[in-house]
C-alpha positions in Angstrom: 168.1 143.6 -34.7 168.8 139.8 -35.7 165.3 137.5 -35.4 166.1 134.8 -34.5 164.6 131.8 -35.8 163.3 128.5 -34.9 164.1 125.4 -37.6 161.5 122.6 -36.6 162.2 119.6 -38.7 165.4 116.8 -39.3 165.6 117.9 -42.5 168.4 121.1 -42.9 167.1 124.1 -44.2 167.1 123.7 -48.3 169.1 127.3 -49.8 165.9 128.7 -51.2 163.3 128.2 -48.0 166.4 130.9 -46.5 166.2 133.3 -49.6 162.8 133.4 -48.7 163.2 133.7 -45.3 165.2 136.5 -46.0 162.9 138.4 -48.9 160.6 137.7 -46.2 162.3 139.4 -42.3 166.2 141.3 -43.7 168.8 140.1 -44.3 169.9 139.4 -40.6 168.0 136.9 -39.7 169.6 133.8 -38.0 168.5 130.2 -38.3 168.6 128.3 -35.3 167.9 124.6 -37.3 166.7 120.7 -34.5 166.7 118.5 -36.2 165.8 116.4 -32.1 162.6 114.3 -30.8 159.3 116.8 -30.0 158.2 116.3 -27.4 154.3 117.2 -26.9 153.9 120.8 -27.6 155.6 122.8 -23.8 159.4 121.4 -25.3 159.1 122.9 -28.1 158.5 126.6 -25.9 160.4 125.5 -23.7 163.1 125.0 -26.4 161.6 128.1 -28.2 162.2 130.6 -24.9 165.6 129.0 -24.9 167.0 130.1 -28.3 165.0 133.8 -27.7 163.7 132.4 -31.1 161.5 135.2 -33.2 160.1 133.3 -35.0 159.0 129.4 -35.3 159.3 127.8 -38.7 158.0 123.7 -37.8 157.5 119.8 -39.8 155.9 118.7 -36.7 152.4 115.9 -35.5 149.3 118.1 -36.5 148.6 117.2 -32.5 151.5 119.1 -31.7 150.4 122.1 -33.9 146.8 122.5 -32.9 148.1 123.1 -28.9 150.7 125.6 -30.1 147.6 127.1 -31.1 146.3 127.1 -28.2 148.8 128.6 -26.6 149.2 131.9 -28.1 152.2 130.3 -31.2 151.3 130.4 -34.9 154.0 128.9 -36.3 155.2 128.6 -39.5 155.2 126.0 -42.2 156.9 124.8 -46.2 154.0 124.9 -48.1 156.1 121.5 -51.0 154.7 121.0 -53.8 155.0 116.6 -55.1 156.3 117.6 -57.9 156.4 113.2 -59.1 157.9 110.2 -57.7 161.6 110.6 -60.1 161.4 107.2 -62.0 165.4 107.5 -62.9 168.4 108.9 -60.4 169.5 111.9 -60.8 166.1 113.5 -61.6 166.2 115.6 -64.2 163.8 117.7 -63.1 165.8 117.9 -59.9 167.5 121.8 -59.1 168.8 121.9 -55.7 168.0 125.6 -54.0 164.4 123.8 -54.0 163.4 120.3 -54.1 164.3 117.7 -51.6 163.7 113.5 -52.7 162.3 111.7 -50.5 164.7 108.7 -50.0 163.1 105.7 -49.6 159.7 106.5 -52.1 161.8 108.5 -54.5 159.1 111.6 -54.3 159.7 114.6 -55.5 158.9 117.9 -53.8 159.3 121.9 -54.9 159.1 124.2 -51.7 156.9 127.2 -52.7 156.9 129.4 -50.0 156.4 129.8 -46.5 152.6 130.2 -44.4 151.8 131.0 -41.0 149.4 128.5 -39.4 146.8 130.4 -37.5 143.8 127.6 -37.1 143.1 124.5 -37.8 139.7 122.8 -38.2 139.0 119.2 -38.1 135.4 118.3 -39.3 134.6 114.9 -38.4 131.3 112.6 -39.1 130.9 109.2 -36.7 130.8 106.3 -38.5 126.7 104.0 -39.0 125.4 101.9 -37.7 127.9 102.0 -34.7 129.1 98.5 -33.4 126.5 96.3 -31.5 127.1 94.7 -28.2 128.0 91.0 -28.7 
C-alpha cells in the first residue's frame, strides 16, 4: 500500500530526507510537493483531503501548526540543525544529500531527523509595569 506524504514547503525534499522517509514508511511512498501559500489550518486540511495524503510534513507558522493540532492532525517536521554561516563558496562542509544553505544569509543547515509535532506549549509572563494611561 502506497503511503502518500504531503510535503508542504517552498523547498524541495533533500535526497537524504527522502531516503529517511523510505526507511520510516517503507519504499512504497509518494511525495506530493505543495509549495504555494497555506492560508490557514482548514486550507491545509482541504489540500490533504484533496490529494488523499496519509501524512503531512510541513514548514508553517506556529499559529497554523497549533490549529492543525487542535483539529487532530499531528504534522511531521524535518529537524534541521544550524551548522554555521558559510564564509566561502562553495562551502567545504556542504553535503547535497542532507544540507541546505540559505542563499540570502549563507546559513548552512543539515537535516538530522524527522519528528512528529504532538503539542506546542507557549509559556508567557506579562511585562511590568503596565502601561500608564494618559
